[in-house]
C-alpha positions in Angstrom: 0.0 0.0 0.0 1.0 3.6 -0.6 0.1 5.5 2.6 0.4 9.2 3.4 0.6 10.4 7.0 0.1 13.9 8.5 0.7 14.6 12.2 2.3 17.0 14.6 6.1 16.9 14.4 6.5 17.5 18.2 7.3 15.1 21.0 3.7 14.6 22.0 1.9 11.3 22.0 0.1 11.8 18.7 3.3 12.6 16.8 5.1 9.7 18.4 2.3 7.3 17.6 2.1 8.5 14.0 5.8 8.3 13.5 6.1 4.8 15.0 3.2 3.6 13.0 4.8 4.8 9.8 8.1 3.2 10.7 6.3 -0.1 11.5 4.3 -0.1 8.3 7.4 0.6 6.2 9.0 -2.3 7.9 6.1 -4.4 6.6 6.8 -3.4 3.1 4.4 -0.5 2.6 5.4 2.8 1.0 5.1 5.7 3.5 5.0 9.4 2.8 5.0 11.9 5.7 4.0 15.4 5.1 4.9 17.9 7.8 6.0 21.4 8.6 9.3 20.2 10.0 11.3 16.9 10.7 9.3 14.5 12.8 10.4 13.7 16.4 11.1 10.0 15.8 11.8 9.8 12.0 15.4 10.5 11.6 17.2 7.7 9.8 17.1 6.8 6.1 14.6 4.2 5.0 14.0 3.4 1.3 10.3 3.0 2.0 9.9 6.3 3.8 9.8 9.8 2.3 9.4 13.0 4.3 7.9 16.0 2.5 8.2 19.4 4.1 6.2 22.5 3.5 7.8 25.7 2.3 5.8 28.5 3.8 6.0 32.0 2.4 4.9 35.0 4.4 2.7 37.6 2.6 2.1 41.0 4.1 -1.6 41.0 3.2 -2.1 37.9 5.4 -2.3 38.6 9.1 -1.5 34.9 9.7 0.1 32.4 7.2 -2.4 30.2 5.5 -0.3 27.2 6.3 -3.2 24.7 6.2 -3.9 25.7 2.5 -0.2 25.0 1.8 -0.5 21.7 3.6 -3.6 20.6 1.5 -1.8 21.6 -1.6 1.3 19.6 -0.6 -0.8 16.5 0.1 -2.4 16.8 -3.4 1.1 17.2 -5.0 2.5 14.2 -3.1 -0.6 12.2 -4.2 -0.2 13.1 -7.9 3.5 12.3 -7.8 3.4 9.0 -5.8 -0.1 7.6 -6.3 -1.1 7.7 -2.6 -3.9 5.2 -1.9 -4.8 6.1 1.6 -4.1 9.1 3.8 -3.9 8.8 7.6 -4.6 12.1 9.4 -3.7 12.2 13.1 -6.1 14.9 14.4 -9.3 16.0 12.8 -8.2 19.5 12.4 -6.2 20.6 10.7 -5.0 17.3 9.2 -8.2 15.6 8.2 -9.6 18.8 6.9 -6.5 19.3 4.8 -6.6 15.7 3.5 -10.3 16.3 2.4 -9.3 19.5 0.6 -6.5 17.7 -1.1 -8.7 14.8 -2.2 -11.0 17.3 -3.8 -8.1 18.7 -5.8 -6.8 15.5 -7.4 -8.3 13.8 -10.4 -11.1 11.3 -9.8 -8.8 8.3 -10.5 -6.3 9.5 -7.9 -8.8 9.9 -5.0 -7.5 8.3 -1.8 -9.2 7.0 1.3 -9.0 9.0 4.5 -8.5 7.6 8.0 -8.8 10.1 10.8 -7.3 9.2 14.2 -8.5 11.3 17.1 -5.9 11.8 19.9 -7.8 13.9 22.4 -7.4 17.7 22.3 -8.9 17.8 18.8 -12.1 16.6 20.5 -11.9 17.7 24.2 -10.4 21.1 23.6 -10.3 22.4 20.1 -13.1 20.5 18.5 -15.8 21.5 21.0 -14.9 25.2 20.6 -17.7 26.9 18.7 -15.2 28.3 16.2 -14.2 24.8 15.2 -17.1 22.5 16.2 -18.8 22.4 12.8 -15.6 21.8 10.7 -14.4 19.1 13.2 -17.7 17.2 12.9 -17.5 17.6 9.1 -14.0 16.2 9.0 -15.0 13.1 10.9 -18.2 12.5 9.0 -16.4 12.9 5.7 -13.5 10.6 6.6 -13.8 7.0 5.4 -12.9 5.7 8.9 -12.5 7.3 12.3 -10.4 5.8 15.1 -9.6 6.8 18.6 -6.8 5.8 20.9 -9.1 4.8 23.8 -12.6 3.8 24.5 -13.0 6.8 26.7 -12.2 9.2 23.8 -14.6 7.3 21.5 -17.3 7.8 24.1 -16.5 11.5 24.5 -16.6 11.9 20.7 -20.0 10.3 20.4 -21.3 12.3 23.2 -20.1 15.6 21.9 -20.6 15.2 18.2 -23.3 12.5 17.7 -21.6 11.1 14.7 -23.6 8.9 12.3 -20.6 6.8 11.5 -18.9 4.1 13.7 -15.8 4.8 15.7 -13.1 2.1 16.1 -10.8 2.1 19.0 -7.2 1.2 18.3 -4.9 1.6 21.2 -1.5 3.3 21.1 1.5 0.9 21.2 5.1 0.9 22.2 8.3 0.1 20.3 10.1 -2.5 22.4 13.3 -2.1 20.3 13.7 1.4 21.7 14.0 0.1 25.2 17.0 -1.9 24.3 19.1 1.2 24.0 21.9 2.1 26.5 20.8 3.9 29.6 22.0 7.2 30.9 24.3 7.1 33.8 22.1 7.2 36.9 24.7 9.2 38.8 24.1 12.1 36.6 20.6 12.4 38.0 20.8 11.5 41.6 23.0 10.3 44.5 23.0 6.5 45.2 20.8 7.0 48.3 18.2 9.1 46.5 15.1 7.8 44.8 14.2 9.3 41.4 10.7 10.6 40.7 10.1 11.4 37.1 7.5 13.4 35.0 7.5 13.5 31.2 5.2 15.8 29.2 4.8 18.8 27.0 4.2 21.0 30.0 0.8 22.2 28.9 -1.8 23.3 31.5 -3.7 20.0 31.2 -0.6 18.2 32.5 -0.7 20.0 35.9 3.1 20.0 36.3 2.9 22.1 39.4 1.0 19.2 41.1 4.1 17.1 40.4 6.3 19.5 42.3 3.8 19.7 45.2 3.7 15.9 45.5 7.5 15.8 45.4 7.7 18.3 48.3 5.6 15.9 50.5 7.5 12.9 49.4 10.8 14.6 50.2 9.7 14.9 53.8 9.8 11.1 54.1 12.3 9.9 51.5 15.6 11.2 50.1 14.8 11.8 46.5 15.3 13.8 43.3 12.6 15.0 40.9 13.5 14.8 37.2 11.2 16.8 34.9 11.5 15.8 31.2 10.0 18.0 28.5 9.2 21.6 27.9 6.3 23.9 27.4 4.2 26.8 28.7 4.0 25.6 32.3 7.7 25.1 32.8 8.1 28.6 34.3 5.3 27.9 36.8 6.8 24.6 37.8 10.2 26.3 38.4 8.4 29.0 40.5 6.6 26.5 42.7 9.8 24.6 43.2 11.5 27.8 44.5 8.5 28.7 46.7 8.5 25.2 48.3 12.3 25.4 48.7 13.0 22.2 46.7 14.5 23.8 43.6 17.9 22.3 44.4 16.3 18.8 44.3 14.6 19.3 40.9 16.2 18.8 37.5 14.6 20.2 34.4 16.0 18.3 31.4 14.0 19.9 28.7 13.0 18.0 25.6 14.7 14.6 25.5 15.0 12.6 22.2 15.4 9.1 23.7 13.2 8.9 26.8 13.8 5.1 26.7 17.4 5.7 27.9 16.2 7.6 31.0 12.8 6.1 31.9 14.3 2.9 33.4 16.3 5.0 35.8 13.1 6.2 37.5 11.8 4.6 40.7 8.4 6.2 40.1 6.7 8.2 37.3 4.1 10.8 38.2 1.5 11.9 35.6 -1.2 14.0 37.4 -2.9 15.2 34.2 -6.4 16.8 34.1 -7.1 13.9 31.8 -5.3 11.8 29.2 -6.9 10.4 26.1 -4.6 7.4 26.4 -1.4 8.0 28.4 1.7 7.1 26.3 4.1 8.0 29.1 2.5 5.7 31.6 2.6 2.9 29.1 6.3 3.4 28.4 7.0 3.6 32.1 5.2 0.2 32.5 7.3 -1.2 29.6 10.4 -0.1 31.6 9.1 -1.8 34.7 8.5 1.5 36.6 5.4 2.0 38.7 3.1 4.9 37.8 0.9 7.3 39.7 -1.7 9.0 37.5 -5.1 10.5 37.7 -8.3 8.4 37.3 -9.5 10.5 34.4 -9.7 9.6 30.7 -8.1 6.8 28.7 -5.3 6.3 31.2 -7.7 4.2 33.2 -7.6 1.7 30.3 -3.8 1.6 30.5 -3.2 1.4 34.3 -4.8 -1.1 36.6 -5.2 0.6 40.0 -3.3 -1.2 42.7 -1.8 -3.7 40.2 0.3 -1.8 37.7 0.1 1.7 39.3 -2.1 3.9 41.3 -4.9 6.2 40.1 -6.0 9.2 42.1 -8.5 12.0 41.7 -7.4 15.0 39.8 -5.6 17.4 42.2 -5.5 14.9 45.1 -1.9 15.7 46.0 -2.1 14.1 49.4 -3.1 10.7 48.0 -0.5 10.8 45.3 2.2 11.6 47.9 1.1 8.8 50.1 1.2 6.2 47.3 4.5 7.6 46.2 6.1 7.4 49.6 4.8 3.8 50.0 6.3 2.7 46.6 9.6 4.4 47.4 10.0 2.7 50.8 8.6 -0.7 50.1 10.9 -2.2 47.5 9.1 -5.5 47.1 5.8 -3.6 46.3 7.5 -1.4 43.7 9.2 -4.4 42.0 6.0 -6.4 41.9 4.1 -3.5 40.5 6.8 -2.9 37.9 6.8 -6.5 36.8 3.0 -6.5 36.4 3.1 -3.3 34.5 5.7 -4.8 32.1 3.5 -7.9 31.6 0.4 -5.9 31.0 2.1 -3.7 28.4 3.3 -6.8 26.5 -0.2 -8.4 26.6 -2.3 -5.4 25.6 -0.1 -2.8 23.9 2.6 -4.6 21.9 3.4 -3.0 18.6 2.8 -5.8 16.1 -0.8 -6.8 17.0 -1.9 -3.1 17.0 -0.2 -2.2 13.7 -2.0 -5.2 12.3 -5.3 -3.6 13.3 -4.4 -0.5 11.3 -3.2 -2.6 8.4 -6.5 -4.6 8.4 -8.5 -1.3 8.5 -6.5 0.1 5.6 -7.0 -3.0 3.5 -10.7 -3.1 4.1 -11.1 0.5 3.0 -9.1 0.0 -0.2 -11.0 -3.1 -1.1 -14.3 -1.3 -0.7 -15.8 0.6 -3.6 -17.7 2.9 -1.3 -16.7 6.5 -0.7 -17.8 8.7 2.1 -18.0 11.8 -0.2 
């Protein structure tokens, strides 16, 4: 199959899933074409079955903002004409599914491609429900040939908010086990031998509640010698730094910024804390489980489908810093509990979220669409 993919190029879960999916499909012999504004986070090495196409945006004085989505739609049409794309996979309803629909309308009838739209969360829970974007978000989903979500929770939210006439298929995110075979960072660079390592990884958006991480750490530090390692960057980083200073723990917190190979650092953690407002899936908790690291997260959203409370991690109410701190202190002081929870997490990740079975689900969906003569529009 000749497959086009559009996604965010950043280190967020949607971009990582899209990149890993493209790499896995190429490994299965499919021809993959990424179209993006910039190099993708996890697509760096040469592969004869993968081509990355980048936009060249030009600023015009008469435009207050660059019409980059029009350029993206045009690029998708150009790539289709040149390479004969059969199916386009858009990761996010807007702008990527909308751009794919525009592109499909530009190409000749014999070059029309099928469109799969995968919803990752904020395109539904934040952007999509905004009155400015609601109608076009719904249109993008209804006009796609298939719509998937990364969790049952997100599928339910989408049905509730948009009342779609079409079915929604849930296909979970997956992990690339090969990435966890990489060399690890030297633990001594992060903490002293007698210190436990608490870790948080995100894009530091408000929904991630990064200041809660620091407040939990403050309470844990009262009971356990520890370091907090904050991986990632974003708008809430300044707030997290400020809270660390206010609580007088700044000297115990390391902000590493964006980190290309989290697989080399995750196994060093004794505990991962992800206190998000909600997660549509929870790729970081999953990767922590793969690394055998217990996770404390919030019982909100699709992360409840990833973590089993009391078995592979603990789920707390949003903002319940006291409970998070109590669970954290328990895991950091009872080694046998932490090891058992880490083992169960690794087993669950292998059983439910391994790469090959999930990529096969996407492959089967693509094939069914291409073998169908029906078109959504």
